N, C-alpha and C positions, 0 to 999 in steps of 0.2 A: 588708056591713060591711068596712072596710079601714082600716088605720092611715094616718096622715098623716105624710109626711116633712117635718119642720119645721126641721131644721138638719143641716149637715155640721160635725162637731166636728174641730178640728185641735189636736193637742198641740203645745205650744210652750214653749221655755225663756224666751222673752220675748213673751208674748201681745200686749202693746200694740204692740210693734215690728212684729210680723207682721200685726196688724190694720191698722196704718197702711200697710204695704206693699200688702196686698191691696185696701184701700180706694182707694189711689192707682191701682192697676192696673185695677180694675173700675169705679171711680167710685161706689162704694156708701158710704153714710153709716154712721158708727159709732153703736152703740146700747148701752144698759146691758145687762149680762148678770149673772146671779146668781153665776157662778163665774169669769168672765174678761172678755173683750171680744167684741163681736159686730158683724157688718156686716149691714145690711138691704138686700136687693136693690131696685133702682129699675126693674126690668124684670120679665119673666115667669118668672124663675128659680124662684120658688116656695118657696125655703127660704133661711134665713139661714146665715151662717158664724159659728161660735163658736170662739174661740181660748182654749184652756184651759191653765193652767200644768202643766208636766210636767218632771221632771228626766231622763226616759228619753232615751238617746242614739239617734240614727237609725243603724241598722246594716244597712239594706237599702233597695232601691227600694220606694217606697210601693205599696200594693195598688191605689190609685186616684189619678188626677190629672186636672186640668182640661185640656180642649182648648179654646182660645180661637180664635174665627173671625176672618177678615179679609175685608173687602169688596174690597180691591185690594192689589197688592203694596206700595203706599205705606202703607196702613193697617197691614199686617203689620209693616213696618219701624218705624212709629211705636209700635206696641204693644211691640215688642222694646226699642226705645230707652227708652220710658217705664219698663219693668220694670228695665232696667239702671240707669237714673238713680235709681230708688227703692231699689236695693240688691240686685237680682237678679243672676244670672250665667248665662253659657252652661254647658250641662251635656251631657256625653257619655254616652249610654246605648247606644251602638253604632249610631246612626242613619245614619252614613256621610256622605260629602261630597255625595252626590247627593240627599239628602233635601230636600223642598220645605218641610217644617215646621221650625220652630226650637224646639229643646228648651232650656228654661231651668230654673233652680232659684231658689226664693225665698231670703231671707236665712238660713233654717234648713235649706236643702237639699231642700225639697219640690219634686218635679219638676212641671213643667207644659209644655204645648206651645202654640205659636202657629201655627195651621194656615194654609196658603197659601190665597189667594183661589181660588174656583171649586170648592171641595170639595162634591161632590154629596150626600154622606151627611149633611152638616150644613147644607145649603142653606136649610132652613126654620127653622133655629135662630138664636138671638140671639148676642150676643158670647160668652157662656158656652155653647159649642156642645155640649159633652159632658163627662160625668164618666166617664172611661175607666178601666175596672177590670180587674184580673187575676182571672179567675174562670171557673168551669165553666158549661156550658150549663144544668145543673140549678139553679145559684144564680140565673141569669137568670130561669128559670121561677118560682123561689121569690119573688123580689122583684116580679115581675109580679103574682103573686097576692096578695102581702102588701099592696102599695100599690094594687091594682086599676088598674094602668097597663098598657095594651096592649103586646104585643110589636110592635116596629116593624122588627126584624131577627131572623132565626133561620136561619142557614145555616152549615154547616161547623163546628158546635159554637160559633159566635159568636152572641151574643144582644144585643139592645138593647131598652130600654123607654123610654117617654116619657109624661109626664103628659097626660091629655086636655086640659088647660088650656094646653099648650105648655111652653116652657122647654127646658132642656138634655136630651139623651138620656143615659141611663146605660147603658154598654156593658160587656160581659164578653167578653174576647178568646179564651177557650178555652185548651186546652193548647198549649205547655208552661206550667206554673205556676212562679212564683217561690216557693221554699220560705218558709213563714211561720215567723218566729222572733219570738216575743213578741207583745205587743199592737200592733194597728195604730195608727198615728199619726192616721189619718183614719177617722172612724166616723160612722154615722148616728144622729140622734135622731128617734124616732118619737113621735107622740101617739096614744094609744088613742082610737078613735072609739066612745065608750060605756064600758061597764064594763071596767076594766083586766084583771081575771081572765079574763073572756070572751075578750078580745083575746089575752092570753098563750096561752090554750088553743088558739085558732085558729092562731096562729103556730107553736106546737109541732106541730100536726097538719100544717102545711105543710112542716115539716122543720127548724124552728129548735130550739134548745136553750137552757134557762136556764143562765146562766153564773155565778150567784151562789153556787154550791156550798152551797146550803141556808142561806145567811146572811140571806135575805129581802130585801125591798125596801130601797132607800136612804132617806136622811133625808127626801126629798120624795116618797116613794112610787115612785120610778123603779126599773125592773128591768133588769138587764143580761142580754142574750141573745147568741147567736151564730147566724149563718145556716148553711146546710148546708156551706159551705166553711170555717166556723170564724171568720168575720169578726165582730167584736164590734159590737153596736149596743145602744141603750138605748130602752126603751119608757117613756113618761111617762104618768101619769094624765091 
């Protein structure tokens, strides 16, 4: 038994604007969402993007970000140009002038990278090559077991997993870690495969913790949890 990763949630001051930006960058179509706006992948990514209303200010680099791949130097330039035209901007995270990847931020400051052509680690992946995360080796092991996705990298405290059905890799870069202050702006939505309580118990045994402080499930039965690094995620019936 394993939970299914069904969405990556993104907090936004203007969810519709951010959905339109990412829809333009990725070429995904917008869909109805119970709480905000969603994008449905047209490739093997395997999970949707949900943009949810939030008034919280961004006060640190996000715990995870997209790495977008390039088939050639020209396609890398086109991806960057398209993102800038849609409202993105160049962003400095200390990458230096010799970096081959281009670091950008969306209209609300969420970081993402456009990777240069020829990247061997992402060679078998599609346009969304990776969801690169700040996190420990232990949290990589946790998510591998939680989703039943095999480890495809495990060296020097860096880990990566990938769905057996393809799609992007999810990576964790190991120490040093960016201090966590407040709720993550990007979070996973999982769907329980079977009985919700059974799945919650399984995730707790793997190292997760319930984050609802005894308040119980949400209005649609969803339960807030945190992984071993303290990153929030939601499990839905």
